Every structure is written in C-alpha cells, then in structure tokens.
Backbone as XML, in Angstrom:
<?xml version="1.0"?>
<chain id="A" units="angstrom">
  <residue number="1" name="MET">
    <atom name="N" x="0.839" y="-1.183" z="0.000"/>
    <atom name="CA" x="0.000" y="0.000" z="0.000"/>
    <atom name="C" x="0.883" y="1.244" z="0.000"/>
  </residue>
  <residue number="2" name="PRO">
    <atom name="N" x="0.435" y="2.270" z="-0.668"/>
    <atom name="CA" x="1.226" y="3.502" z="-0.704"/>
    <atom name="C" x="1.344" y="4.118" z="0.679"/>
  </residue>
  <residue number="3" name="GLY">
    <atom name="N" x="2.548" y="4.470" z="1.060"/>
    <atom name="CA" x="2.768" y="5.108" z="2.349"/>
    <atom name="C" x="2.880" y="4.175" z="3.528"/>
  </residue>
  <residue number="4" name="HIS">
    <atom name="N" x="2.824" y="2.861" z="3.285"/>
    <atom name="CA" x="2.859" y="1.931" z="4.425"/>
    <atom name="C" x="4.145" y="2.048" z="5.226"/>
  </residue>
  <residue number="5" name="ASP">
    <atom name="N" x="5.244" y="2.397" z="4.559"/>
    <atom name="CA" x="6.515" y="2.533" z="5.256"/>
    <atom name="C" x="6.451" y="3.648" z="6.300"/>
  </residue>
  <residue number="6" name="LEU">
    <atom name="N" x="5.827" y="4.751" z="5.954"/>
    <atom name="CA" x="5.670" y="5.856" z="6.905"/>
    <atom name="C" x="4.774" y="5.475" z="8.076"/>
  </residue>
  <residue number="7" name="ILE">
    <atom name="N" x="3.697" y="4.788" z="7.764"/>
    <atom name="CA" x="2.730" y="4.423" z="8.807"/>
    <atom name="C" x="3.344" y="3.412" z="9.770"/>
  </residue>
  <residue number="8" name="LEU">
    <atom name="N" x="4.009" y="2.398" z="9.241"/>
    <atom name="CA" x="4.652" y="1.406" z="10.112"/>
    <atom name="C" x="5.724" y="2.047" z="10.979"/>
  </residue>
  <residue number="9" name="ALA">
    <atom name="N" x="6.528" y="2.931" z="10.390"/>
    <atom name="CA" x="7.562" y="3.627" z="11.166"/>
    <atom name="C" x="6.917" y="4.500" z="12.233"/>
  </residue>
  <residue number="10" name="GLY">
    <atom name="N" x="5.821" y="5.174" z="11.883"/>
    <atom name="CA" x="5.137" y="6.038" z="12.844"/>
    <atom name="C" x="4.548" y="5.269" z="14.007"/>
  </residue>
  <residue number="11" name="ILE">
    <atom name="N" x="3.964" y="4.115" z="13.717"/>
    <atom name="CA" x="3.418" y="3.274" z="14.792"/>
    <atom name="C" x="4.538" y="2.804" z="15.708"/>
  </residue>
  <residue number="12" name="ASP">
    <atom name="N" x="5.646" y="2.385" z="15.124"/>
    <atom name="CA" x="6.799" y="1.956" z="15.922"/>
    <atom name="C" x="7.324" y="3.106" z="16.775"/>
  </residue>
  <residue number="13" name="ASP">
    <atom name="N" x="7.415" y="4.282" z="16.186"/>
    <atom name="CA" x="7.893" y="5.441" z="16.942"/>
    <atom name="C" x="6.941" y="5.787" z="18.089"/>
  </residue>
  <residue number="14" name="LEU">
    <atom name="N" x="5.632" y="5.708" z="17.839"/>
    <atom name="CA" x="4.670" y="5.963" z="18.918"/>
    <atom name="C" x="4.815" y="4.943" z="20.033"/>
  </residue>
  <residue number="15" name="GLU">
    <atom name="N" x="4.967" y="3.674" z="19.671"/>
    <atom name="CA" x="5.124" y="2.627" z="20.686"/>
    <atom name="C" x="6.357" y="2.852" z="21.549"/>
  </residue>
  <residue number="16" name="ASN">
    <atom name="N" x="7.370" y="3.476" z="20.965"/>
    <atom name="CA" x="8.629" y="3.689" z="21.676"/>
    <atom name="C" x="8.805" y="5.114" z="22.175"/>
  </residue>
  <residue number="17" name="GLY">
    <atom name="N" x="7.729" y="5.900" z="22.120"/>
    <atom name="CA" x="7.748" y="7.248" z="22.673"/>
    <atom name="C" x="8.602" y="8.246" z="21.918"/>
  </residue>
  <residue number="18" name="ARG">
    <atom name="N" x="8.850" y="7.997" z="20.637"/>
    <atom name="CA" x="9.666" y="8.916" z="19.842"/>
    <atom name="C" x="8.776" y="9.921" z="19.115"/>
  </residue>
  <residue number="19" name="ARG">
    <atom name="N" x="9.183" y="11.169" z="19.160"/>
    <atom name="CA" x="8.471" y="12.243" z="18.450"/>
    <atom name="C" x="9.185" y="12.485" z="17.128"/>
  </residue>
  <residue number="20" name="THR">
    <atom name="N" x="8.646" y="11.925" z="16.093"/>
    <atom name="CA" x="9.230" y="12.000" z="14.759"/>
    <atom name="C" x="8.165" y="12.475" z="13.779"/>
  </residue>
  <residue number="21" name="PRO">
    <atom name="N" x="8.573" y="12.868" z="12.584"/>
    <atom name="CA" x="7.550" y="13.206" z="11.586"/>
    <atom name="C" x="6.579" y="12.050" z="11.355"/>
  </residue>
  <residue number="22" name="GLU">
    <atom name="N" x="7.092" y="10.840" z="11.356"/>
    <atom name="CA" x="6.232" y="9.674" z="11.129"/>
    <atom name="C" x="5.245" y="9.466" z="12.274"/>
  </residue>
  <residue number="23" name="SER">
    <atom name="N" x="5.706" y="9.603" z="13.516"/>
    <atom name="CA" x="4.789" y="9.401" z="14.645"/>
    <atom name="C" x="3.724" y="10.500" z="14.691"/>
  </residue>
  <residue number="24" name="LEU">
    <atom name="N" x="4.108" y="11.710" z="14.361"/>
    <atom name="CA" x="3.126" y="12.792" z="14.329"/>
    <atom name="C" x="2.139" y="12.597" z="13.187"/>
  </residue>
  <residue number="25" name="LEU">
    <atom name="N" x="2.617" y="12.080" z="12.059"/>
    <atom name="CA" x="1.730" y="11.805" z="10.930"/>
    <atom name="C" x="0.684" y="10.759" z="11.311"/>
  </residue>
  <residue number="26" name="VAL">
    <atom name="N" x="1.122" y="9.698" z="11.973"/>
    <atom name="CA" x="0.183" y="8.667" z="12.426"/>
    <atom name="C" x="-0.785" y="9.249" z="13.461"/>
  </residue>
  <residue number="27" name="SER">
    <atom name="N" x="-0.301" y="10.145" z="14.304"/>
    <atom name="CA" x="-1.181" y="10.794" z="15.280"/>
    <atom name="C" x="-2.270" y="11.600" z="14.578"/>
  </residue>
  <residue number="28" name="ILE">
    <atom name="N" x="-1.912" y="12.246" z="13.483"/>
    <atom name="CA" x="-2.895" y="13.018" z="12.717"/>
    <atom name="C" x="-3.987" y="12.095" z="12.188"/>
  </residue>
  <residue number="29" name="GLY">
    <atom name="N" x="-3.597" y="10.935" z="11.696"/>
    <atom name="CA" x="-4.561" y="10.013" z="11.105"/>
    <atom name="C" x="-5.065" y="8.939" z="12.037"/>
  </residue>
  <residue number="30" name="ALA">
    <atom name="N" x="-4.748" y="9.019" z="13.316"/>
    <atom name="CA" x="-5.026" y="7.931" z="14.257"/>
    <atom name="C" x="-6.485" y="7.487" z="14.263"/>
  </residue>
  <residue number="31" name="GLU">
    <atom name="N" x="-7.395" y="8.414" z="14.310"/>
    <atom name="CA" x="-8.813" y="8.040" z="14.398"/>
    <atom name="C" x="-9.245" y="7.249" z="13.160"/>
  </residue>
  <residue number="32" name="ARG">
    <atom name="N" x="-8.885" y="7.736" z="12.002"/>
    <atom name="CA" x="-9.264" y="7.056" z="10.758"/>
    <atom name="C" x="-8.533" y="5.721" z="10.614"/>
  </residue>
  <residue number="33" name="LEU">
    <atom name="N" x="-7.261" y="5.675" z="11.031"/>
    <atom name="CA" x="-6.496" y="4.424" z="10.957"/>
    <atom name="C" x="-7.084" y="3.377" z="11.900"/>
  </residue>
  <residue number="34" name="ARG">
    <atom name="N" x="-7.468" y="3.789" z="13.097"/>
    <atom name="CA" x="-8.105" y="2.852" z="14.040"/>
    <atom name="C" x="-9.432" y="2.355" z="13.495"/>
  </residue>
  <residue number="35" name="ALA">
    <atom name="N" x="-10.208" y="3.256" z="12.910"/>
    <atom name="CA" x="-11.507" y="2.869" z="12.347"/>
    <atom name="C" x="-11.337" y="1.859" z="11.217"/>
  </residue>
  <residue number="36" name="ALA">
    <atom name="N" x="-10.186" y="1.902" z="10.544"/>
    <atom name="CA" x="-9.912" y="0.966" z="9.452"/>
    <atom name="C" x="-9.282" y="-0.328" z="9.960"/>
  </residue>
  <residue number="37" name="GLY">
    <atom name="N" x="-9.077" y="-0.428" z="11.285"/>
    <atom name="CA" x="-8.619" y="-1.682" z="11.857"/>
    <atom name="C" x="-7.188" y="-1.742" z="12.324"/>
  </residue>
  <residue number="38" name="LEU">
    <atom name="N" x="-6.441" y="-0.657" z="12.238"/>
    <atom name="CA" x="-5.057" y="-0.678" z="12.713"/>
    <atom name="C" x="-5.004" y="-0.399" z="14.211"/>
  </residue>
  <residue number="39" name="ASP">
    <atom name="N" x="-4.051" y="-1.018" z="14.863"/>
    <atom name="CA" x="-3.818" y="-0.787" z="16.281"/>
    <atom name="C" x="-2.825" y="0.360" z="16.395"/>
  </residue>
  <residue number="40" name="VAL">
    <atom name="N" x="-3.330" y="1.543" z="16.667"/>
    <atom name="CA" x="-2.488" y="2.740" z="16.750"/>
    <atom name="C" x="-2.341" y="3.124" z="18.213"/>
  </residue>
  <residue number="41" name="PRO">
    <atom name="N" x="-1.102" y="3.151" z="18.724"/>
    <atom name="CA" x="-0.894" y="3.529" z="20.119"/>
    <atom name="C" x="-1.268" y="4.989" z="20.358"/>
  </residue>
  <residue number="42" name="ALA">
    <atom name="N" x="-1.491" y="5.303" z="21.608"/>
    <atom name="CA" x="-1.776" y="6.684" z="21.983"/>
    <atom name="C" x="-0.561" y="7.550" z="21.692"/>
  </residue>
  <residue number="43" name="ALA">
    <atom name="N" x="-0.834" y="8.759" z="21.289"/>
    <atom name="CA" x="0.234" y="9.699" z="20.967"/>
    <atom name="C" x="0.720" y="10.403" z="22.223"/>
  </residue>
  <residue number="44" name="PRO">
    <atom name="N" x="1.997" y="10.776" z="22.246"/>
    <atom name="CA" x="2.466" y="11.592" z="23.363"/>
    <atom name="C" x="1.780" y="12.953" z="23.316"/>
  </residue>
  <residue number="45" name="PRO">
    <atom name="N" x="1.672" y="13.627" z="24.430"/>
    <atom name="CA" x="0.977" y="14.910" z="24.459"/>
    <atom name="C" x="1.635" y="15.943" z="23.543"/>
  </residue>
  <residue number="46" name="THR">
    <atom name="N" x="0.794" y="16.685" z="22.856"/>
    <atom name="CA" x="1.257" y="17.846" z="22.083"/>
    <atom name="C" x="0.391" y="19.014" z="22.530"/>
  </residue>
  <residue number="47" name="ASP">
    <atom name="N" x="0.406" y="20.067" z="21.782"/>
    <atom name="CA" x="-0.441" y="21.214" z="22.111"/>
    <atom name="C" x="-1.900" y="20.933" z="21.775"/>
  </residue>
  <residue number="48" name="GLY">
    <atom name="N" x="-2.202" y="19.682" z="21.466"/>
    <atom name="CA" x="-3.551" y="19.313" z="21.082"/>
    <atom name="C" x="-3.719" y="19.200" z="19.593"/>
  </residue>
  <residue number="49" name="TYR">
    <atom name="N" x="-2.738" y="19.641" z="18.845"/>
    <atom name="CA" x="-2.807" y="19.630" z="17.390"/>
    <atom name="C" x="-1.547" y="18.998" z="16.813"/>
  </residue>
  <residue number="50" name="PRO">
    <atom name="N" x="-1.592" y="17.696" z="16.525"/>
    <atom name="CA" x="-0.398" y="17.072" z="15.960"/>
    <atom name="C" x="-0.018" y="17.682" z="14.616"/>
  </residue>
  <residue number="51" name="GLU">
    <atom name="N" x="-0.977" y="18.294" z="13.925"/>
    <atom name="CA" x="-0.681" y="18.970" z="12.666"/>
    <atom name="C" x="0.329" y="20.093" z="12.887"/>
  </residue>
  <residue number="52" name="HIS">
    <atom name="N" x="0.106" y="20.880" z="13.949"/>
    <atom name="CA" x="1.017" y="21.980" z="14.266"/>
    <atom name="C" x="2.381" y="21.446" z="14.686"/>
  </residue>
  <residue number="53" name="ALA">
    <atom name="N" x="2.371" y="20.395" z="15.497"/>
    <atom name="CA" x="3.632" y="19.817" z="15.963"/>
    <atom name="C" x="4.442" y="19.276" z="14.788"/>
  </residue>
  <residue number="54" name="LEU">
    <atom name="N" x="3.763" y="18.638" z="13.821"/>
    <atom name="CA" x="4.467" y="18.113" z="12.652"/>
    <atom name="C" x="5.087" y="19.253" z="11.858"/>
  </residue>
  <residue number="55" name="TYR">
    <atom name="N" x="4.321" y="20.297" z="11.599"/>
    <atom name="CA" x="4.857" y="21.417" z="10.823"/>
    <atom name="C" x="6.035" y="22.061" z="11.547"/>
  </residue>
  <residue number="56" name="GLU">
    <atom name="N" x="5.901" y="22.271" z="12.838"/>
    <atom name="CA" x="6.995" y="22.873" z="13.609"/>
    <atom name="C" x="8.246" y="22.016" z="13.573"/>
  </residue>
  <residue number="57" name="LEU">
    <atom name="N" x="8.079" y="20.698" z="13.676"/>
    <atom name="CA" x="9.228" y="19.800" z="13.619"/>
    <atom name="C" x="9.915" y="19.876" z="12.254"/>
  </residue>
  <residue number="58" name="LEU">
    <atom name="N" x="9.129" y="19.877" z="11.202"/>
    <atom name="CA" x="9.693" y="19.979" z="9.855"/>
    <atom name="C" x="10.382" y="21.328" z="9.643"/>
  </residue>
  <residue number="59" name="ALA">
    <atom name="N" x="9.773" y="22.392" z="10.150"/>
    <atom name="CA" x="10.343" y="23.728" z="9.993"/>
    <atom name="C" x="11.624" y="23.907" z="10.799"/>
  </residue>
  <residue number="60" name="SER">
    <atom name="N" x="11.735" y="23.198" z="11.908"/>
    <atom name="CA" x="12.953" y="23.317" z="12.708"/>
    <atom name="C" x="14.144" y="22.680" z="12.005"/>
  </residue>
  <residue number="61" name="ASP">
    <atom name="N" x="13.874" y="21.722" z="11.157"/>
    <atom name="CA" x="14.926" y="21.022" z="10.423"/>
    <atom name="C" x="15.316" y="21.776" z="9.153"/>
  </residue>
  <residue number="62" name="GLU">
    <atom name="N" x="14.325" y="22.090" z="8.323"/>
    <atom name="CA" x="14.555" y="22.780" z="7.053"/>
    <atom name="C" x="13.390" y="23.740" z="6.794"/>
  </residue>
  <residue number="63" name="PRO">
    <atom name="N" x="13.485" y="24.974" z="7.296"/>
    <atom name="CA" x="12.356" y="25.896" z="7.204"/>
    <atom name="C" x="11.883" y="26.173" z="5.770"/>
  </residue>
  <residue number="64" name="GLU">
    <atom name="N" x="12.797" y="26.229" z="4.833"/>
    <atom name="CA" x="12.432" y="26.584" z="3.465"/>
    <atom name="C" x="11.564" y="25.524" z="2.792"/>
  </residue>
  <residue number="65" name="SER">
    <atom name="N" x="11.726" y="24.275" z="3.184"/>
    <atom name="CA" x="10.989" y="23.193" z="2.525"/>
    <atom name="C" x="9.874" y="22.608" z="3.393"/>
  </residue>
  <residue number="66" name="ALA">
    <atom name="N" x="9.634" y="23.191" z="4.556"/>
    <atom name="CA" x="8.674" y="22.616" z="5.505"/>
    <atom name="C" x="7.274" y="22.511" z="4.919"/>
  </residue>
  <residue number="67" name="HIS">
    <atom name="N" x="6.823" y="23.537" z="4.250"/>
    <atom name="CA" x="5.452" y="23.534" z="3.722"/>
    <atom name="C" x="5.261" y="22.417" z="2.701"/>
  </residue>
  <residue number="68" name="GLY">
    <atom name="N" x="6.178" y="22.297" z="1.772"/>
    <atom name="CA" x="6.073" y="21.250" z="0.756"/>
    <atom name="C" x="6.180" y="19.861" z="1.347"/>
  </residue>
  <residue number="69" name="ARG">
    <atom name="N" x="7.096" y="19.685" z="2.286"/>
    <atom name="CA" x="7.259" y="18.373" z="2.928"/>
    <atom name="C" x="6.020" y="18.015" z="3.745"/>
  </residue>
  <residue number="70" name="TYR">
    <atom name="N" x="5.459" y="18.992" z="4.438"/>
    <atom name="CA" x="4.252" y="18.781" z="5.235"/>
    <atom name="C" x="3.110" y="18.305" z="4.334"/>
  </residue>
  <residue number="71" name="ASN">
    <atom name="N" x="2.886" y="19.016" z="3.251"/>
    <atom name="CA" x="1.810" y="18.643" z="2.333"/>
    <atom name="C" x="2.041" y="17.275" z="1.707"/>
  </residue>
  <residue number="72" name="ALA">
    <atom name="N" x="3.282" y="16.954" z="1.374"/>
    <atom name="CA" x="3.586" y="15.646" z="0.791"/>
    <atom name="C" x="3.293" y="14.527" z="1.792"/>
  </residue>
  <residue number="73" name="LEU">
    <atom name="N" x="3.655" y="14.739" z="3.049"/>
    <atom name="CA" x="3.377" y="13.726" z="4.068"/>
    <atom name="C" x="1.874" y="13.529" z="4.255"/>
  </residue>
  <residue number="74" name="LEU">
    <atom name="N" x="1.128" y="14.614" z="4.279"/>
    <atom name="CA" x="-0.326" y="14.485" z="4.432"/>
    <atom name="C" x="-0.948" y="13.764" z="3.240"/>
  </residue>
  <residue number="75" name="ARG">
    <atom name="N" x="-0.450" y="14.026" z="2.041"/>
    <atom name="CA" x="-0.965" y="13.315" z="0.854"/>
    <atom name="C" x="-0.695" y="11.819" z="0.961"/>
  </residue>
  <residue number="76" name="ARG">
    <atom name="N" x="0.482" y="11.464" z="1.451"/>
    <atom name="CA" x="0.802" y="10.037" z="1.600"/>
    <atom name="C" x="-0.071" y="9.389" z="2.662"/>
  </residue>
  <residue number="77" name="LEU">
    <atom name="N" x="-0.353" y="10.102" z="3.746"/>
    <atom name="CA" x="-1.240" y="9.584" z="4.783"/>
    <atom name="C" x="-2.629" y="9.330" z="4.210"/>
  </residue>
  <residue number="78" name="VAL">
    <atom name="N" x="-3.180" y="10.294" z="3.520"/>
    <atom name="CA" x="-4.521" y="10.160" z="2.959"/>
    <atom name="C" x="-4.559" y="9.023" z="1.940"/>
  </residue>
  <residue number="79" name="SER">
    <atom name="N" x="-3.524" y="8.902" z="1.144"/>
    <atom name="CA" x="-3.460" y="7.817" z="0.166"/>
    <atom name="C" x="-3.465" y="6.459" z="0.860"/>
  </residue>
  <residue number="80" name="PHE">
    <atom name="N" x="-2.696" y="6.339" z="1.933"/>
    <atom name="CA" x="-2.671" y="5.088" z="2.690"/>
    <atom name="C" x="-4.030" y="4.806" z="3.311"/>
  </residue>
  <residue number="81" name="GLU">
    <atom name="N" x="-4.637" y="5.817" z="3.918"/>
    <atom name="CA" x="-5.950" y="5.632" z="4.552"/>
    <atom name="C" x="-6.978" y="5.138" z="3.539"/>
  </residue>
  <residue number="82" name="ARG">
    <atom name="N" x="-6.989" y="5.763" z="2.392"/>
    <atom name="CA" x="-7.955" y="5.362" z="1.351"/>
    <atom name="C" x="-7.714" y="3.921" z="0.894"/>
  </residue>
  <residue number="83" name="ALA">
    <atom name="N" x="-6.450" y="3.581" z="0.662"/>
    <atom name="CA" x="-6.120" y="2.232" z="0.216"/>
    <atom name="C" x="-6.495" y="1.209" z="1.294"/>
  </residue>
  <residue number="84" name="LEU">
    <atom name="N" x="-6.228" y="1.507" z="2.548"/>
    <atom name="CA" x="-6.568" y="0.603" z="3.640"/>
    <atom name="C" x="-8.081" y="0.430" z="3.746"/>
  </residue>
  <residue number="85" name="GLU">
    <atom name="N" x="-8.811" y="1.515" z="3.681"/>
    <atom name="CA" x="-10.269" y="1.424" z="3.745"/>
    <atom name="C" x="-10.831" y="0.638" z="2.577"/>
  </residue>
  <residue number="86" name="HIS">
    <atom name="N" x="-10.271" y="0.839" z="1.418"/>
    <atom name="CA" x="-10.710" y="0.101" z="0.233"/>
    <atom name="C" x="-10.422" y="-1.404" z="0.386"/>
  </residue>
  <residue number="87" name="ALA">
    <atom name="N" x="-9.234" y="-1.724" z="0.898"/>
    <atom name="CA" x="-8.869" y="-3.131" z="1.100"/>
    <atom name="C" x="-9.783" y="-3.792" z="2.141"/>
  </residue>
  <residue number="88" name="ARG">
    <atom name="N" x="-10.115" y="-3.064" z="3.196"/>
    <atom name="CA" x="-10.974" y="-3.608" z="4.260"/>
    <atom name="C" x="-12.398" y="-3.794" z="3.769"/>
  </residue>
  <residue number="89" name="ALA">
    <atom name="N" x="-12.860" y="-2.944" z="2.866"/>
    <atom name="CA" x="-14.218" y="-3.011" z="2.367"/>
    <atom name="C" x="-14.384" y="-4.098" z="1.293"/>
  </residue>
  <residue number="90" name="GLY">
    <atom name="N" x="-13.273" y="-4.393" z="0.632"/>
    <atom name="CA" x="-13.341" y="-5.334" z="-0.502"/>
    <atom name="C" x="-13.271" y="-6.732" z="-0.099"/>
  </residue>
</chain>
C-alpha cells in the first residue's frame, strides 16, 4: 500500500515514545487508521494539534521546505488511509 513505510515507522515510533515526523503523521490520522482496523498507540501529548507539531518539527529542520514536505506527508497519509479502507471493504 502507498505510504505503508511511513505508517509502520510512525506506529513503531509511537510505541517507543519517539516524536518524529512519522509518529506525528500517524497521530494526525489515528482516528481514521483505528476505524480501518489498525492498532495505533496513543500519541504523546502535544499542544492538542499534531498537525502543528508536525509542521513545527519539519520547519525546525529545514524551514524553506517545511510547507512542501508537510503537504507531501499528508498526501501520503490520505493515500494510505484510502487504500486501507478500500482493502478492508473489498
């Protein structure tokens, strides 16, 4: 499935308490991923918005490319969610 590498890494990072772009991405999609049948661990506390935390983390690393990288990660998350839901429904 498209993006599975990011999702698996994010789940592993959440299980191990790591705050990474992947773990924040999974936190953003946690509700939809759980509804599709994945076991997603609870996210570490953020300001309540993992979207903001992800953008801030990306911007702290490379501010000039943060917006594009953020949008690319969200597209991959949505693509994975759709593929997973389609596979579960079929």
